[in-house]
C-alpha positions in Angstrom: -60.2 -15.6 69.2 -62.5 -12.9 70.5 -64.2 -12.5 67.2 -64.5 -16.2 66.8 -66.2 -16.6 70.3 -68.7 -13.9 69.5 -69.6 -15.7 66.3 -70.2 -18.9 68.2 -72.4 -17.1 70.7 -74.7 -15.8 68.0 -75.0 -19.2 66.5 -75.9 -20.7 70.0 -78.6 -17.9 70.5 -80.3 -18.7 67.2 -80.3 -22.5 68.0 -81.7 -21.7 71.4 -84.7 -19.9 70.0 -85.4 -22.9 67.8 -84.9 -25.7 70.4 -85.5 -23.9 73.7 -83.1 -26.0 75.6 -80.0 -24.3 77.2 -78.1 -27.5 77.9 -78.4 -28.8 74.3 -77.2 -25.4 73.1 -74.1 -25.6 75.3 -73.2 -29.1 74.2 -73.6 -28.3 70.5 -71.5 -25.1 71.0 -68.6 -27.1 72.5 -68.8 -29.7 69.8 -68.6 -27.1 67.0 -65.8 -25.3 68.8 -63.8 -28.5 69.0 -64.4 -29.2 65.3 -63.2 -25.6 64.4 -60.0 -26.1 66.5 -59.2 -29.4 64.7 -59.8 -27.8 61.3 -57.6 -24.8 62.2 -54.8 -27.1 63.4 -54.9 -29.2 60.2 -54.9 -26.0 58.0 -51.7 -24.8 59.9 -50.0 -28.2 59.4 -50.9 -28.2 55.6 -49.6 -24.7 55.1 -46.4 -25.4 56.8 -45.7 -28.5 54.8 -46.6 -26.7 51.5 -44.3 -23.7 52.1 -41.5 -26.1 53.2 -41.7 -27.9 49.8 -41.8 -24.7 47.9 -38.7 -23.4 49.6 -36.8 -26.6 48.9 -37.8 -26.3 45.2 -36.8 -22.7 45.0 -33.4 -23.5 46.5 -32.7 -26.2 43.9 -33.6 -23.9 41.1 -31.3 -21.1 42.4 -28.5 -23.6 42.8 -28.9 -24.7 39.1 -28.7 -21.1 38.0 -25.5 -20.5 40.0 -23.6 -23.1 37.9 -21.2 -22.1 35.2 -23.2 -20.6 32.4 -22.7 -21.8 28.8 -22.1 -18.1 27.7 -19.0 -18.0 29.9 -17.9 -21.4 28.6 -18.2 -20.2 24.9 -16.4 -16.9 25.6 -13.6 -18.6 27.4 -13.4 -21.2 24.7 -13.1 -18.5 21.9 -10.4 -16.7 23.9 -8.3 -19.9 24.1 -8.7 -20.6 20.4 -8.0 -17.0 19.3 -4.8 -16.8 21.3 -3.6 -20.1 20.1 -4.2 -19.3 16.4 -2.7 -15.8 16.7 -5.6 -14.1 14.8 -7.1 -10.7 15.2 -10.7 -11.8 16.0 -12.7 -15.0 16.4 -16.5 -14.8 16.5 -19.9 -16.6 16.2 -22.9 -15.4 14.1 -26.3 -16.9 14.6 -29.5 -16.9 12.5 -32.7 -15.2 13.5 -35.0 -17.2 11.1 -38.1 -15.2 12.0 -36.5 -11.8 11.1 -34.3 -13.3 8.3 -31.3 -11.7 9.9 -27.9 -12.7 11.4 -26.1 -11.2 14.4 -22.7 -11.4 16.0 -23.4 -13.2 19.4 -19.9 -13.9 20.6 -16.6 -12.3 19.9 -13.0 -12.5 21.1 -10.5 -9.8 20.0 -6.7 -9.7 20.2 -4.9 -6.9 22.1 -5.2 -3.5 20.3 -8.0 -4.9 18.0 -11.3 -2.9 18.3 -14.4 -5.0 19.1 -17.0 -5.1 16.3 -19.8 -7.1 17.9 -21.9 -4.0 18.7 -21.7 -2.9 15.0 -22.7 -6.4 13.7 -26.2 -6.8 15.0 -29.4 -7.5 12.9 -27.5 -7.8 9.6 -29.9 -8.7 6.7 -29.3 -12.3 5.6 -29.1 -11.1 2.0 -25.7 -9.6 2.9 -24.3 -13.1 3.5 -26.3 -15.0 0.9 -23.1 -16.0 -0.8 -21.8 -17.5 2.4 -24.9 -19.5 3.0 -24.9 -20.8 -0.6 -21.4 -22.2 0.1 -22.6 -23.6 3.5 -25.6 -25.3 1.8 -23.1 -27.0 -0.6 -21.0 -28.2 2.4 -18.3 -25.7 1.7 -16.5 -23.2 3.9 -15.6 -19.5 3.4 -12.0 -18.9 2.6 -11.0 -15.3 1.8 -7.2 -15.1 1.6 -7.3 -11.5 0.2 -10.3 -9.3 0.8 -9.6 -7.1 -2.1 -10.2 -10.1 -4.4 -14.0 -10.0 -3.7 -14.5 -6.3 -4.0 -16.1 -6.7 -7.5 -17.6 -10.2 -7.2 -19.2 -9.8 -3.7 -19.5 -6.0 -3.2 -22.1 -6.4 -0.4 -20.0 -8.8 1.6 -16.9 -6.5 1.0 -18.8 -3.5 2.2 -19.4 -5.2 5.6 -15.9 -6.6 6.0 -13.6 -3.7 4.8 -14.5 -1.2 7.5 -13.5 -3.8 10.1 -9.9 -3.8 9.1 -10.2 -7.4 7.7 -7.8 -8.5 4.9 -8.4 -12.3 5.2 -10.8 -14.7 7.0 -12.0 -18.2 7.4 -15.7 -19.1 8.2 -17.2 -22.4 9.1 -20.9 -23.3 9.3 -22.7 -24.2 12.5 -25.5 -26.8 12.3 -28.2 -28.3 14.3 -28.7 -31.7 12.6 -28.9 -30.9 8.9 -30.0 -27.3 9.5 -27.4 -24.4 9.3 -28.0 -22.2 12.3 -25.1 -19.8 11.8 -21.3 -19.7 11.4 -18.1 -19.0 13.2 -14.8 -17.7 11.9 -11.5 -16.0 12.4 -10.3 -12.6 11.0 -6.8 -12.0 9.6 -5.2 -15.4 10.0 -1.7 -15.7 8.6 -2.1 -16.5 4.9 0.6 -19.2 5.0 -1.3 -20.9 7.8 -4.8 -20.7 6.4 -5.0 -24.4 5.3 -3.8 -25.6 8.7 -6.1 -23.2 10.6 -9.1 -24.3 8.4 -8.4 -28.0 9.1 -8.2 -27.1 12.8 -11.5 -25.2 12.7 -13.2 -28.2 11.1 -12.6 -30.2 14.2 -14.2 -27.4 16.3 -17.3 -27.0 14.2 -19.4 -29.8 15.8 -18.1 -28.8 19.3 -19.2 -25.2 18.9 -22.5 -26.3 17.5 -23.0 -28.5 20.5 -22.1 -25.6 22.8 -24.7 -23.4 21.1 -27.3 -26.2 21.3 -26.5 -26.7 25.0 -26.7 -23.0 25.6 -30.2 -22.9 24.0 -31.3 -25.7 26.2 -30.0 -23.9 29.3 -31.7 -20.7 28.2 -34.9 -22.6 27.8 -34.5 -24.1 31.2 -33.7 -20.6 32.7 -36.8 -19.2 31.2 -38.8 -22.1 32.6 -37.1 -21.7 36.0 -37.9 -18.0 36.0 -41.5 -18.6 35.0 -41.8 -21.1 37.8 -40.1 -18.8 40.3 -42.5 -16.0 39.3 -45.4 -18.3 39.7 -44.2 -19.5 43.1 -43.5 -16.0 44.2 -47.1 -15.1 43.3 -48.2 -18.1 45.3 -46.0 -17.0 48.1 -47.6 -13.5 48.1 -51.0 -15.1 48.2 -49.8 -17.2 51.1 -48.5 -14.1 52.8 -51.9 -12.4 52.5 -53.7 -15.5 53.8 -51.3 -15.6 56.7 -52.0 -11.9 57.5 -55.8 -12.7 57.5 -55.2 -15.8 59.6 -53.3 -13.7 62.1 -56.3 -11.5 62.7 -58.3 -14.7 63.3 -55.8 -16.5 65.5 -52.5 -15.6 67.2 -51.1 -19.0 66.3 -50.6 -17.8 62.7 -47.8 -15.4 63.8 -45.4 -18.3 64.2 -46.3 -19.4 60.6 -45.6 -15.9 59.3 -42.1 -15.8 60.9 -41.3 -19.2 59.4 -42.4 -18.0 56.0 -40.0 -15.0 56.2 -37.1 -17.2 57.3 -37.5 -19.8 54.6 -38.0 -17.1 51.9 -34.8 -15.5 53.0 -32.9 -18.8 52.8 -34.3 -19.5 49.4 -33.2 -16.2 47.9 -29.8 -16.2 49.6 -30.1 -12.6 50.6 -30.4 -10.4 53.6 -33.7 -9.3 55.1 -35.1 -6.8 57.6 -38.2 -6.6 59.7 -39.5 -3.4 61.4 -42.5 -3.6 63.8 -44.7 -0.7 64.7 -47.0 -0.3 67.7 -50.7 0.6 67.6 -49.9 4.3 67.4 -47.7 3.7 64.3 -44.4 4.3 66.2 -41.4 2.1 65.4 -41.2 -0.5 68.1 -38.4 -2.9 67.0 -35.9 -3.6 64.2 -34.5 -7.0 63.2 -31.7 -7.6 60.7 -31.2 -11.1 59.4 -28.0 -12.8 60.2 -27.4 -13.3 56.4 -27.6 -9.5 55.9 -25.0 -8.9 58.7 -22.6 -11.4 57.1 -23.1 -9.7 53.7 -21.5 -6.5 55.1 -19.0 -8.3 57.3 -20.6 -8.6 60.8 -21.3 -11.7 62.8 -23.7 -10.8 65.6 -25.9 -8.2 67.2 -23.1 -6.9 69.2 -21.2 -5.8 66.1 -24.4 -4.8 64.3 -27.2 -4.1 66.7 -30.9 -4.4 65.9 -31.3 -0.6 65.5 -32.2 1.5 62.5 -29.0 3.6 63.0 -26.9 0.5 62.3 -28.1 0.7 58.8 -28.6 4.4 58.2 -25.1 5.3 59.5 -23.6 3.1 56.8 -25.4 4.5 53.8 -23.0 6.4 51.5 -23.3 10.2 52.1 -24.2 10.8 48.5 -27.1 8.3 48.7 -28.4 8.9 52.2 -30.8 11.8 51.5 -32.5 10.0 48.6 -32.7 6.6 50.5 -34.2 8.1 53.6 -36.7 10.2 51.6 -37.9 7.0 49.9 -38.1 5.2 53.3 -40.2 7.9 55.0 -42.4 8.6 52.0 -43.3 4.9 51.8 -44.3 4.8 55.5 -46.4 8.0 55.0 -48.2 6.7 52.0 -51.5 5.5 53.7 -53.0 4.5 50.3 -50.2 1.9 49.8 -49.6 3.1 46.3 -45.9 3.6 46.8 -43.4 0.7 46.8 -40.0 0.8 48.4 -37.4 0.0 45.7 -34.0 1.7 45.8 -30.3 1.1 44.9 -27.5 2.6 47.0 -24.1 2.0 48.6 -23.4 0.6 52.0 -20.1 0.6 53.9 -18.9 -2.8 54.9 -16.9 -3.6 58.0 -13.7 -3.8 55.9 -14.2 -0.3 54.6 -15.5 -1.2 51.2 -18.5 0.5 49.5 -20.9 -2.1 48.0 -24.0 -1.6 46.0 -27.4 -3.0 47.3 -30.8 -3.3 45.8 -33.4 -3.0 48.5 -37.1 -3.8 48.1 -39.7 -3.6 50.9 -43.4 -3.9 51.6 -45.4 -2.1 54.3 -48.3 -3.9 56.1 -50.9 -1.6 57.7 -53.6 -2.0 60.3 -57.2 -1.6 59.6 -56.9 2.1 60.6 -54.1 2.6 58.0 -51.3 2.9 60.5 -48.1 0.9 59.8 -47.9 -2.5 61.5 -44.9 -4.1 59.9 -42.2 -3.1 57.3 -40.4 -6.1 55.8 -37.9 -6.2 52.9 -34.9 -7.8 51.3 -31.3 -6.7 50.6 -29.6 -8.0 47.4 -25.9 -7.3 46.8 -25.7 -6.0 43.2 -22.1 -4.8 43.3 -20.9 -7.1 40.5 -23.9 -6.3 38.4 -23.5 -2.6 38.9 -19.8 -2.8 38.1 -20.5 -4.8 35.0 -23.1 -2.2 33.9 -20.5 0.5 34.5 -17.9 -1.4 32.4 -20.5 -1.9 29.6 -21.3 1.8 29.7 -17.5 2.6 29.6 -17.1 0.1 26.7 -19.9 1.8 24.8 -18.4 5.2 25.3 -15.0 3.9 24.1 -16.7 2.4 21.1 -18.3 5.7 20.3 -15.0 7.5 20.7 -13.4 4.8 18.4 -16.0 5.4 15.8 -15.5 9.2 16.1 -11.7 8.6 15.8 -12.2 6.6 12.7 -14.3 9.4 11.1 -11.6 11.9 12.1 -8.9 9.7 10.7 -10.7 9.3 7.4 -11.3 13.0 7.2 -7.6 13.6 7.8 -6.6 11.0 5.2 -8.9 12.7 2.7 -7.1 16.0 3.2 -3.6 14.3 2.9 -4.6 12.4 -0.2 -6.1 15.4 -1.9 -2.9 17.3 -1.6 -0.9 15.1 -4.1 -4.2 14.5 -6.1 -4.5 18.3 -6.5 -1.0 18.3 -8.0 -1.8 15.4 -10.3 -5.0 16.9 -11.5 -3.5 20.3 -11.9 -0.4 19.0 -13.8 -2.7 16.9 -16.0 -4.7 19.9 -16.9 -1.6 21.9 -17.7 -0.3 19.1 -19.9 -3.6 18.9 -21.8 -3.4 22.6 -22.5 0.1 22.4 -23.8 0.0 19.1 -25.6 2.4 20.3 -28.3 5.0 21.6 -25.8 7.3 18.6 -25.2 9.3 20.3 -22.5 6.2 21.4 -20.6 4.7 17.9 -21.0 7.9 16.3 -19.6 7.8 18.7 -16.7 4.2 17.9 -15.9 4.8 14.2 -16.2 7.8 14.5 -13.8 5.7 16.2 -11.2 2.8 13.8 -11.7 5.2 11.0 -11.1 6.4 12.6 -7.9 2.9 13.2 -6.6 1.9 9.7 -7.6 4.8 8.3 -5.5 3.7 10.4 -2.6 0.1 9.2 -3.0 1.3 5.6 -3.0 3.2 6.3 0.2 0.1 7.7 1.8 -1.9 4.6 0.9 0.8 2.5 2.5 0.5 4.7 5.6 -3.2 4.2 5.8 -2.7 0.5 5.6 0.0 0.7 8.2 -1.9 3.1 10.5 -2.6 0.5 13.2 1.1 -0.1 13.7 1.8 3.7 14.0 -0.9 4.1 16.7 0.2 1.0 18.6 3.9 2.0 18.6 4.9 -0.9 16.5 5.6 1.0 13.3 8.4 -0.5 11.1 10.9 1.8 9.4 12.3 0.8 6.1 15.7 2.3 5.9 17.1 2.8 2.4 19.3 5.1 0.5 17.7 8.5 0.1 18.6 11.7 -1.7 17.8 14.8 0.4 17.8 16.8 -2.8 15.2 14.6 -4.4 13.2 14.4 -1.2 13.1 18.2 -0.8 12.3 18.7 -4.5 9.3 16.2 -4.3 7.9 17.9 -1.2 8.2 21.3 -2.6 6.7 20.3 -6.0 3.6 18.9 -4.3 3.0 22.0 -2.1 3.7 24.6 -4.8 0.1 24.3 -6.1 -1.3 25.3 -2.7 1.3 28.1 -2.4 0.2 29.5 -5.7 -3.5 29.4 -4.8 -2.9 31.5 -1.7 -0.4 33.8 -3.4 2.1 33.2 -0.6 5.8 33.9 -0.6 7.8 30.6 -0.5 11.5 30.5 0.4 13.7 27.5 0.7 17.2 27.8 2.3 19.7 25.0 2.1 23.1 25.4 3.7 26.1 23.5 5.0 25.1 20.2 3.6 27.7 17.6 4.7 26.1 14.6 3.0 23.2 14.7 0.5 22.7 11.0 0.4 21.6 9.3 3.7 19.8 6.3 5.0 16.2 7.0 6.0 12.6 5.8 5.5 11.8 8.0 2.5 8.0 7.6 2.9 8.1 8.7 6.5 10.4 11.6 5.9 8.1 12.8 3.1 5.1 12.5 5.4 6.9 14.6 8.0 7.8 17.4 5.5 4.4 17.4 3.9 2.5 17.5 7.2 4.6 20.5 8.3 4.4 22.3 5.0 0.6 21.6 4.6 -0.1 23.0 8.1 2.1 26.1 7.4 0.3 26.9 4.2 -3.2 26.1 5.7 -2.8 28.4 8.7 -1.0 31.2 6.9 -3.3 33.8 5.2 -3.0 34.9 1.6 0.2 36.8 0.7 1.9 35.5 3.8 5.2 33.7 3.8 6.3 30.1 4.3 10.0 29.3 4.7 11.8 26.0 4.7 15.4 25.7 6.0 17.7 22.6 5.8 21.2 22.4 7.2 23.5 19.8 8.7 26.2 19.5 11.3 28.4 16.8 12.8 26.5 14.3 14.7 27.3 13.4 18.4 26.7 9.8 17.4 29.9 9.7 15.4 31.3 10.1 11.9 28.9 7.6 10.4 26.0 9.9 11.1 25.1 13.5 10.2 22.8 15.6 12.3 20.2 17.0 9.9 17.9 20.0 10.7 14.6 20.7 9.0 12.8 24.0 10.0 9.4 25.1 8.6 8.4 28.6 9.5 5.3 30.6 8.6 3.8 34.0 9.2 0.4 32.6 10.0 -2.1 32.8 12.8 0.2 31.2 15.4 -0.9 29.2 18.5 -1.7 29.9 22.0 0.7 28.7 24.7 -2.0 26.3 26.1 -2.5 24.6 22.7 1.3 24.3 22.1 1.3 21.9 25.1 -1.2 19.5 23.4 -0.5 19.9 19.7 1.2 16.5 19.4 -1.7 14.7 21.0 -4.1 12.9 18.6 -7.3 14.6 17.4 -6.5 17.9 19.2 -7.2 21.3 17.5 -7.2 24.8 19.0 -10.8 25.7 19.7 -10.8 29.3 18.4 -13.0 31.1 15.9 -10.0 31.8 13.7 -9.3 28.1 13.0 -12.9 26.7 12.9 -13.2 27.2 9.2 -9.9 25.5 8.6 -10.2 21.8 7.6 -8.3 19.2 9.6 -8.7 16.7 12.4 -5.6 17.3 14.5 -4.2 13.8 13.7 -1.3 15.0 11.4 1.0 16.4 14.1 0.4 13.4 16.4 1.5 11.0 13.6 4.4 13.3 12.7 5.6 13.2 16.3 5.4 9.4 16.5 7.3 9.0 13.3 10.1 11.4 14.5 10.2 9.6 17.8 10.5 6.2 16.0 13.5 7.7 14.1 15.1 8.8 17.3 14.7 12.5 16.4 13.1 15.5 18.0 10.6 18.1 17.1 10.2 21.5 18.8 7.5 24.1 18.2 7.8 27.8 18.7 4.7 30.0 18.1 3.1 33.3 19.0 -0.5 34.3 18.3 -0.8 36.3 15.1 2.9 36.2 14.5 3.5 32.7 13.1 4.9 29.3 13.9 8.1 27.5 13.5 8.6 23.7 13.7 12.2 22.5 14.1 12.9 18.8 13.4 16.3 17.2 14.0 17.3 13.7 12.8 20.5 11.8 13.2 20.8 10.1 9.7 23.4 7.6 8.7 25.6 8.7 5.9 25.5 6.9 2.6 29.0 6.6 1.1 28.2 6.4 -2.6 30.6 5.9 -5.5 29.8 9.1 -7.4 32.8 11.0 -8.6 33.7 14.1 -6.6 31.9 17.2 -7.8 34.3 20.0 -8.9 34.0 23.1 -11.0 36.8 25.2 -12.5 37.6 28.4 -10.7 34.8 30.3 -12.5 33.8 33.7 -11.3 30.0 33.5 -10.5 27.7 36.2 -9.3 24.8 35.3 -7.0 21.8 37.6 -6.6 19.0 37.1 -4.1 17.2 39.5 -1.7 17.6 37.0 1.1 21.2 37.4 2.5 21.0 33.8 4.0 20.3 32.4 0.6 23.2 34.3 -0.9 25.6 33.1 1.8 24.5 29.5 1.4 24.8 29.5 -2.4 28.1 31.2 -2.3 29.4 28.7 0.2 28.3 25.8 -2.0 30.0 27.3 -5.0 33.1 27.9 -3.1 33.1 24.2 -2.0 32.7 23.2 -5.7 35.8 25.2 -6.6 34.2 28.3 -8.1 34.9 31.9 -7.0 31.5 33.5 -6.0 30.4 37.0 -5.3 26.9 38.0 -4.1 24.5 40.9 -3.6 20.9 41.3 -2.4 19.3 43.5 -5.1 19.1 44.0 -8.8 20.7 47.5 -8.9 23.8 46.3 -7.0 24.1 43.3 -9.3 24.0 45.5 -12.4 26.8 47.7 -10.9 28.9 44.6 -10.3 28.3 43.3 -13.8 29.2 46.7 -15.3 32.4 47.0 -13.3 33.5 43.5 -14.2 32.7 44.1 -17.9 34.7 47.4 -18.0 37.7 45.7 -16.4 37.5 42.9 -19.0 36.8 40.3 -16.3 33.2 39.3 -17.0 31.6 36.8 -14.7 31.6 33.3 -16.2 27.9 32.9 -15.1 25.2 34.7 -13.1 22.7 33.1 -10.8 19.7 35.3 -9.9 16.5 34.9 -8.0 13.2 35.3 -9.8 11.4 37.3 -7.1 13.1 40.3 -5.6 11.7 43.6 -4.3 12.4 46.8 -6.2 14.0 45.5 -9.5 12.7 42.0 -10.1 14.8 39.1 -11.3 13.3 39.3 -14.8 14.0 43.0 -15.1 17.6 42.5 -13.8 18.2 39.8 -16.4 16.9 42.0 -19.2 19.3 44.8 -18.3 22.2 42.3 -18.0 21.5 40.9 -21.4 21.4 44.4 -23.0 24.9 44.9 -21.6 26.5 41.4 -22.0 24.7 40.0 -25.0 24.1 36.2 -25.1 27.6 34.8 -24.3 27.3 34.9 -20.4 25.1 32.1 -19.0 22.4 33.6 -16.7 20.6 31.0 -14.6 17.4 31.9 -12.7 16.4 30.0 -9.5 13.1 30.2 -7.7 10.9 28.4 -5.2 8.0 28.8 -7.6 6.9 26.5 -10.4 9.0 26.9 -13.6 5.8 26.7 -15.7 4.5 29.9 -14.0 7.5 32.0 -14.9 8.9 30.3 -18.0 7.4 32.6 -20.6 8.7 35.8 -18.9 12.1 34.2 -18.1 12.7 33.1 -21.7 11.8 36.5 -23.1 14.3 38.1 -20.6 17.0 35.8 -22.0 17.8 33.3 -19.2 20.0 30.3 -20.0 18.6 27.8 -17.5 16.4 27.4 -14.5 17.1 25.8 -11.1 14.2 25.1 -8.7 14.8 25.7 -5.1 16.1 24.1 -2.9 19.6 24.8 -4.1 21.7 21.8 -3.2 25.4 21.7 -4.1 24.7 18.9 -6.5 21.9 20.9 -8.2 24.2 23.8 -8.7 27.0 21.6 -10.0 24.9 19.8 -12.6 23.2 23.0 -13.9 26.5 25.0 -14.2 28.4 22.0 -15.5 26.2 22.2 -18.6 28.1 25.4 -19.6 31.5 23.7 -19.6 33.2 23.3 -23.1 33.0 19.5 -22.9 29.4 19.3 -21.5 27.9 18.2 -24.8 30.3 15.2 -25.1 29.6 14.1 -21.5 25.9 14.2 -22.1 26.2 12.2 -25.3 28.2 9.5 -23.5 25.8 9.3 -20.6 22.8 9.0 -23.0 24.5 6.2 -25.0 25.4 4.4 -21.8 21.8 4.7 -20.5 20.3 3.3 -23.7 22.3 0.1 -23.6 22.3 -0.7 -19.9 20.1 -3.8 -20.1 21.3 -5.0 -23.5 21.8 -8.8 -23.7 20.1 -9.6 -20.4 17.8 -12.6 -20.4 15.1 -12.4 -17.7 12.7 -15.1 -16.3 9.5 -13.3 -15.3 7.1 -15.1 -12.9 3.8 -13.2 -13.1 0.2 -14.6 -13.1 -1.6 -11.3 -14.1 -1.6 -10.9 -17.9 -1.7 -7.1 -17.9 1.1 -6.8 -15.4 3.2 -9.4 -17.3 2.6 -7.5 -20.6 3.8 -4.2 -19.0 6.9 -5.8 -17.4 7.9 -7.6 -20.7 7.5 -4.3 -22.6 9.6 -2.4 -20.1 12.4 -5.0 -20.2 12.4 -5.3 -24.0 12.3 -1.6 -24.6 15.5 -1.4 -22.4 17.3 -4.0 -24.4 16.5 -7.2 -22.3 14.8 -10.4 -23.4 12.1 -11.9 -21.1 10.4 -15.3 -20.8 7.1 -15.4 -18.8 6.0 -18.1 -16.4 2.3 -18.0 -15.4 2.8 -19.0 -11.8 5.5 -20.1 -9.3 5.3 -23.8 -10.3 5.9 -23.0 -14.0 8.8 -20.7 -13.1 10.5 -23.5 -11.1 10.0 -26.0 -14.0 11.2 -23.4 -16.6 14.4 -22.7 -14.7 15.0 -26.3 -13.9 14.8 -27.3 -17.6 17.0 -24.4 -18.8 20.7 -24.7 -19.3 22.9 -23.2 -16.6 23.5 -19.5 -17.4 20.4 -19.2 -19.6 18.9 -16.6 -17.3 20.7 -13.6 -15.8 17.9 -12.9 -13.2 14.4 -13.9 -12.1 11.7 -11.3 -11.4 9.2 -13.0 -9.0 5.7 -12.0 -8.1 4.6 -13.2 -4.6 0.8 -13.9 -4.9 0.4 -16.6 -7.6 -1.7 -19.7 -7.9 -0.4 -23.3 -7.6 2.9 -22.0 -6.0 3.5 -18.5 -4.6 6.7 -16.6 -5.1 8.2 -17.4 -1.7 7.6 -21.2 -2.2 9.0 -20.9 -5.8 12.1 -19.1 -4.5 12.8 -21.8 -1.9 12.3 -24.5 -4.5 14.8 -22.9 -7.0 17.4 -22.4 -4.2 17.0 -26.1 -3.3 17.8 -27.3 -6.9 21.0 -29.3 -7.3 22.6 -27.1 -10.0 25.4 -24.6 -9.7 23.5 -21.5 -10.6 20.4 -22.2 -8.4 22.0 -20.6 -5.4 23.6 -17.7 -7.3 21.0 -16.4 -9.8 19.5 -13.1 -8.6 15.8 -13.4 -7.6 14.1 -10.1 -7.2 10.6 -9.8 -5.7 8.3 -7.6 -7.8 5.0 -7.4 -5.8 2.2 -5.3 -4.5 3.0 -6.6 -1.0 4.8 -3.4 -0.1 5.4 -3.4 3.6 8.7 -3.9 5.4 7.5 -7.3 6.8 6.9 -8.4 3.2 10.5 -7.4 2.2 11.9 -9.3 5.2 9.9 -12.5 4.2 11.4 -12.2 0.7 14.9 -12.0 2.0 14.4 -14.9 4.4 13.0 -17.0 1.5 16.3 -16.5 -0.4 15.5 -13.5 -2.6 18.1 -10.8 -3.3 15.8 -7.7 -3.3 12.2 -6.5 -3.0 10.6 -4.0 -5.4 7.1 -2.9 -4.5 4.5 -2.3 -7.3 3.9 0.0 -9.1 7.4 -0.6 -10.5 9.8 2.4 -10.8 11.6 1.7 -14.1 14.8 3.3 -13.0 14.9 1.4 -9.8 14.2 -1.8 -11.6 17.1 -1.2 -14.0 19.4 -0.1 -11.2 18.6 -3.3 -9.2 19.1 -5.6 -12.1 22.4 -4.0 -12.9 23.5 -4.2 -9.2 22.8 -7.9 -8.8 24.0 -9.1 -12.3 27.2 -7.1 -12.1 26.5 -5.7 -15.6 
C-alpha cells in the first residue's frame, strides 16, 4: 500500500498545479482511492470464484481417470477366456491404417508359455493379407495343423512357427462394416476347435465393443490431459498474478494460500512450503496434512514442521543426491534450475516408498529466496511396475538367447546322425556293385535315420522336458540293438579324430528290457558325443555296460552305463554346474569346441524321469567318466534258450577286461573258453593245441592290438591251421574300414563291438553243422509270414497309401484302401464278417478322423466289430497320441515312418497268425 499511496500523491500534485485548489485535490484523491479499493475487492472476489471452479473441474477429471480402465477390463477378460478354453495363448491384433501395419496389443499366456507380444509389433499387413482376404469374405481363420500351410502361406508360416504354434483360430474385429483387427487363440485342442470357434463367435462383437469403448476412453483421456495442461498453465499464470498482487497489497497473501490448498486437494498429493526471511535464511517449514498421511503420520506432533522431519527419512542411498539437488536449486539465483527428483522415503510402518518431488523457488527482487513450494507424488506402484517391465524385458532377452542356444545345440545333435547318413550314402555310391557293402550302408543309414527321427520328436517335445512334464514311452528294448545303434552313429566321429574306441560288455543278466528307447539313445549319444568332442586326436573313448541284481526286486535289473575318455577333463568348480542348462566351462581350451551346454542338462532330466542316477568324475587334462545307473524292468521274451556245444574257443584281446567278459559269456553259453592278451601268446596256444591234436573249434580275435596286430595274428594262424578253423574278428571300428585287410588275412566272420552274449551266440552258431538248414527254415518262414492276410487300409494320402499297399502285398498280404475314416467304416460295415484280418488306420483324415472311425466300428452291431485288430499308423508320434488311440478302442499305435519289421510283427501279434 506504500507504493500505491505514493502514486496517488503524485497524481494529486499534478492536479493541484492545474487547478490550484488544495481542498478540491483532497476530495478527488479520496474519491479515486475509494474507487481503487472497490476495484481491488471485486478483483479478489472474481479470482477466488474462478479458482474455486477450476479446482472442482480438475477434481472431477481426476476422479474419472481413477475409474477402472478398459485396458484392465480387456486383459482380465482375456485371462478368463484363456483359462476356460485351456489354450496356450489368447490375443488381440489391431490395425494401424496409416502405417499399413498390425500389432499385438493384448495377450494372455498360459503357465510356462512364453509371451510373444513384444516380438509381434509393427508387422507389415502383407504378412497377414491371406487372413484379411478371409475376413473380408466374412470367414474366420482356422488352422488345425500349422504344417499344412507351410507351402501355401509361407509368410504366415514364418511368423507363426517360431512361436511354438501348431494350431489356431482367429476371428475378425469390426467397427461397423470396417475390419479393425482380429483376435484369436493358439494351440486349441483339435477335437474342440469347432466348439471353441462357435464360442469365439459370440465374443467377437463384445471384444469389438471393448476396443471401441477403450478408444473412446483414450480420446477422453487425451482431452482430459489437454484440458488439465491448459488449466495448469492458467493456474501458473494465476500464481504469477497473485505474486504481483502480493507486492501491491497484503490482502493477496490469503488468496495465495487458498490457491496452494485447492491445488493440493485437486492433485490428491502432498505438498510442502518453505518460507525464507529477507536475508534468505529459512524461516519456517510447512508439510501438508495429506503428505503426512501418505507416509503414515496424523499430526505435527508425530511429524513436526521441520526440515529434519523429511531429510531424516530419505533413504541413505538417495540422501546425498536429493540434498545436493535441493541446495543447488536454492543457490541458483538465475532460476534456470528446476527441482525435480525421485527417491525413497521411510514410512511410519517401516516401508520404503518411492516419491516424485517437484518444486519451484520464488525469489525477491534482490534474488534472495522468498518461498520454496512443491508437491510430493507417491510413485511406488509405477516404479515397481517399471521394474517388473524391465525384469520381463530381461527375461524375454534371456528366453530369446536360450532359444538360439537350443537351436544351436539341436543343430549339433541333428548333424551327428546326418553325418553318418551322408557318409554311408557316399560309401554306398562308391561301391554300388558290392551288395554286401550296400546292405551294410543301408543298415547304418536306417539306424541313423531312426535316431534322427527320435531327435525330431525330442525337439517337438522339448517344452515338456524343460517343464518337468516329460512323458516316457516304455516299450520292449534290446540293449544289444541300442548299443549297436549308438556305436554305429558315433563311429564316423571316432574315425575322423583317429581315436581309440573300446566297448566292454559284461555280466548281462537280461538283454531285453522295458525302457524308452528314444530317451536311452539320447542319453548314450549325448555322453558319447561329448567324450569324442572333448578328447583330442588319438585319444581314447571307452564304453562299459554291465548289470547286477536290482534292489527293487526280481522283476528289475540294475543296469550300468559308463562312458570314459582321456580328454581335457573338467575343473572341480564346473563339475558342480555341469547339469545346469546352458552352462559351459569358460576356459580357452574349450572355447573353440562347439556346443551350448544344454545336452547334459537334458540328459540329467531324462535320467531323473527314469528314476536313475548320473555321476561325473573328472580331472583336468586326465579325462572324464560319466556313470549312469538305471533300474530297468526285465522283458520275459519267448526266445529259446541260447546254448552252444562244449566247443573249445580261444579269445584274443589286448584288454584283459574284454577277455574276461567274452570268456564269461561263452562259458554261460556252454562253450569252453581260453583267453590271452597278445598275438604271440595266442599263436603259442594255437600251436600247442594243434600239436596235441586238440585244435580250437573257433578263434575270436580283436582287430587292433599292440605289437602283433589282429590281422597279422590271423595270417599266421591261417598258415598253421589252414581254412578249417573258423576265425572271427571283432572290433569297435567300422567293418567297411577293415574288411579288405581282414578278408585277405582269412577271417571267417566279423562281430562288431559291443559283444553281447546273443551276438556271440548267433555268430558262432553259423559254424554248427546244421546251421545252413536252420537258416533256410528261418528264411522260408520269414517269406510267408503275412501270406493270406486281408487288410483294410484307411489312408487319405495317395503316396502313403501306395507305399503301404506295396509293403503289404510284397509280404504276401492283400489290401483294400479307404480314402478316409467314413469310407473305412462303410467298407467294413458292408463286408461279410471275417473278410478282413486287421484294419490299419491313419488318424488325420477328412470327413472322419481315425479316432472317430475306430469308435464307429467298435459300436457296430456285428460280432467281429469288437474283435478285429485296429492298428493306428500315423505321424502323430507322441505318447499322448498313442494313449488316445488306445482309449478310442485301437489295439496298437505305430508311428510313421513305418518300420516294416515292426508292422509285420504287430500284425502277426494281434491276428494270432
